[in-house]
C-alpha positions in Angstrom: 100.9 97.7 124.4 104.4 96.1 123.8 106.4 97.5 121.1 107.0 95.3 118.1 110.5 94.2 117.1 111.5 95.9 114.1 112.6 93.7 111.2 115.8 94.0 108.9 116.0 97.2 107.1 113.3 98.8 108.9 114.4 102.4 110.4 112.5 103.2 113.5 114.0 106.8 113.9 112.2 108.2 111.0 108.4 108.2 110.5 107.1 106.3 107.5 103.8 106.7 105.7 102.5 103.1 105.7 102.9 103.3 109.5 101.5 106.6 110.1 98.5 105.4 108.2 98.2 102.3 110.2 98.2 104.3 113.3 95.3 106.5 112.1 93.3 103.4 111.1 93.7 101.8 114.7 96.5 99.5 113.7 99.6 98.3 115.9 102.3 98.0 113.1 104.0 101.4 114.1 106.5 102.8 116.3 106.9 105.9 118.6 108.2 108.3 116.1 105.1 107.4 113.9 102.8 108.1 116.6 104.5 111.2 117.4 104.2 112.5 114.0 100.6 111.2 113.6 99.5 112.8 116.9 101.1 116.1 115.8 98.9 116.1 112.8 95.9 115.0 114.5 96.2 118.0 117.0 96.3 120.4 114.0 93.5 118.6 112.2 91.6 115.9 113.8 89.6 115.3 110.5 92.8 113.4 109.3 91.8 110.4 111.1 88.3 110.5 109.4 90.1 111.0 106.1 92.1 107.7 106.8 88.8 105.8 107.3 87.0 107.2 104.7 89.9 106.5 102.1 90.0 103.0 103.2 86.2 102.7 102.5 86.5 104.4 99.2 88.9 101.7 98.3 86.7 99.1 99.3 83.8 100.6 97.5 85.8 100.9 94.2 87.1 97.2 94.2 83.7 95.9 94.9 82.1 97.8 92.3 84.7 96.6 89.7 84.4 92.9 90.8 81.0 92.5 91.4 79.7 95.0 88.7 82.2 95.7 86.2 83.5 92.2 85.8 87.1 92.8 86.6 89.2 89.9 87.8 92.7 91.0 87.9 94.0 93.9 90.3 97.1 95.5 90.5 97.0 97.7 94.0 100.2 99.9 94.1 100.9 101.6 97.4 99.3 98.8 99.3 100.0 100.0 102.8 100.0 97.6 105.8 97.7 94.9 105.9 94.3 95.7 107.6 90.5 94.9 107.5 89.1 94.1 104.0 92.5 94.2 102.2 91.7 94.5 98.2 92.1 90.7 97.5 89.6 90.1 100.4 86.8 92.4 98.7 87.5 91.4 95.2 87.5 87.5 96.1 84.3 88.0 98.3 82.6 89.1 95.0 84.6 87.0 92.5 86.6 84.1 94.2 88.6 83.6 91.1 90.1 87.3 91.2 93.7 87.7 91.0 95.7 90.6 93.0 99.0 91.7 93.0 100.0 94.0 95.8 102.9 96.6 95.2 104.6 98.5 97.8 108.2 99.8 98.6 108.1 99.8 102.4 110.2 97.4 104.1 107.6 96.8 106.9 104.7 96.0 104.4 107.4 93.6 102.8 107.6 91.9 106.3 103.8 91.8 106.6 103.2 90.6 103.1 102.4 87.0 103.9 99.3 88.7 105.3 98.0 89.7 101.8 98.9 86.2 100.3 95.9 84.5 101.9 93.9 83.9 98.5 91.0 81.8 97.6 91.7 78.4 96.1 90.1 79.8 92.8 92.2 83.0 92.8 95.7 84.1 93.6 97.6 87.0 95.1 101.2 88.1 94.9 103.5 90.7 96.1 106.2 92.8 94.5 108.5 95.0 96.4 109.0 97.9 93.9 108.8 101.5 93.6 106.0 103.4 91.7 108.8 105.4 89.8 109.8 102.0 88.0 106.4 101.4 86.1 108.1 98.9 83.9 109.2 96.7 86.9 105.8 96.6 88.2 104.4 95.4 85.0 107.0 92.8 84.5 106.4 91.4 88.0 102.8 91.5 87.7 102.8 89.5 84.4 104.1 86.6 86.4 100.5 86.4 88.2 98.2 88.3 85.6 97.6 87.9 82.1 97.9 91.6 81.0 96.3 90.8 77.8 93.1 90.7 79.4 91.7 93.8 81.5 93.3 94.9 84.7 92.2 97.4 87.4 95.0 99.6 88.6 94.2 101.1 92.4 96.7 103.7 93.3 95.1 105.3 96.5 97.0 108.1 98.2 100.2 107.0 96.3 100.6 109.6 93.5 100.8 112.5 95.8 104.1 111.2 96.7 105.5 111.8 93.0 105.4 115.7 93.2 106.3 116.5 89.8 103.0 116.4 87.9 104.5 115.5 84.5 106.4 112.6 85.9 103.1 111.4 88.0 101.0 111.8 84.8 103.7 109.6 82.7 103.6 106.9 85.2 99.9 106.5 84.9 100.0 106.6 81.2 102.8 103.9 81.0 100.8 101.5 83.3 97.5 102.0 81.1 99.3 101.5 77.9 100.3 98.0 79.0 96.7 96.8 79.6 93.8 96.6 76.9 90.5 98.3 76.7 88.2 97.6 79.4 90.9 98.0 81.8 90.4 100.4 84.9 92.2 103.1 86.8 91.0 104.3 90.3 92.7 106.9 92.5 92.6 109.3 95.0 95.2 112.0 96.1 95.0 114.6 98.9 93.7 118.1 98.2 93.2 121.4 100.4 89.8 122.1 99.1 87.9 121.4 102.4 90.3 122.6 105.0 92.4 124.9 102.9 95.6 126.3 105.1 95.2 123.8 107.8 95.9 121.0 105.1 98.8 123.2 103.5 100.2 123.1 107.1 100.0 119.5 107.6 101.8 118.9 104.4 104.7 121.0 105.7 104.9 119.0 109.1 104.6 115.6 107.0 107.6 116.7 104.7 109.6 117.9 107.4 109.2 114.8 109.5 108.5 111.9 107.2 110.5 109.6 104.8 108.5 110.6 101.7 107.7 114.1 100.6 104.2 114.7 99.3 102.1 117.4 97.5 98.6 118.3 97.5 96.6 118.5 94.1 93.5 120.3 93.0 90.5 118.3 91.8 91.4 119.5 88.2 95.0 118.2 88.6 93.5 114.9 89.8 91.1 114.9 86.8 94.4 114.9 84.5 95.2 111.5 85.7 92.0 110.4 83.9 92.8 111.7 80.5 91.8 109.5 77.7 89.6 107.3 80.1 85.8 107.2 80.6 85.1 108.6 83.8 82.6 106.9 86.0 79.8 108.7 87.9 79.7 110.6 90.1 83.2 112.0 88.6 86.1 113.3 90.6 85.0 113.9 93.9 85.7 113.8 97.7 86.1 110.1 98.5 83.0 110.2 100.8 80.9 111.4 97.8 81.8 108.3 95.4 78.8 106.0 95.6 78.4 106.1 99.4 76.6 103.2 100.8 75.0 105.0 103.9 72.1 107.3 103.8 72.2 111.2 103.9 74.9 113.8 102.6 78.4 112.6 103.4 80.8 115.2 104.7 83.6 116.1 102.3 87.1 115.3 103.2 90.3 116.6 101.6 90.8 113.6 99.4 89.4 113.5 95.7 89.3 110.5 93.6 87.4 108.5 90.8 87.5 105.5 88.7 88.1 105.6 85.1 87.8 102.8 82.1 90.1 102.6 79.2 87.9 102.6 76.0 
């Protein structure tokens, strides 16, 4: 595989979250430093690759549910990551072609690939905002250029709140986002845990934080449930992402990522 040429502002000497995740998902938008850290983590816990795939499928099931069953037509996908198969707008617009999706990320490589996220149906619309989750007001202001925030919106924050280590700050960000949208809006997320693999997951976090560009923290299922305070949590509750309305027969194996979906009453 030939090495892609980095765009402006992309540091290939430090591993980046979106690129490591892209590597685990089998993508090509990554560099040797990302593969080195990714392989180091896989060597410690091969299940991480399954977690990456399972988390992506969780996003797909959530978006399909919200568009096809809950009637949501507006999405804000924060912490988008690099484009892959079945991006949020593709799933939502397959269910409802008129859906509008705003993607948000702060990784320069994601910005460089944003055009791949802007292939909307004629009836719908997509947009990309280069912004940081720690500045929710800026995200809301940018999203308002594409979405009508007086109507229900679904926020998806998949594996991104774990990069806000302070619980109070993380909870406050979610409350601010939800305060700007009406009743009938939705919030969906997952975060990493150490429920399944215990010390092995803790050790992976140590490696990640020593080598990556963004510090992360694992949270307990109870802490993750705290993000849904005041919301109507949909069945089956806050569970491993493999257990959230699986579309395959049999009992799925849990992974160290817990999440859920909540509706603003």
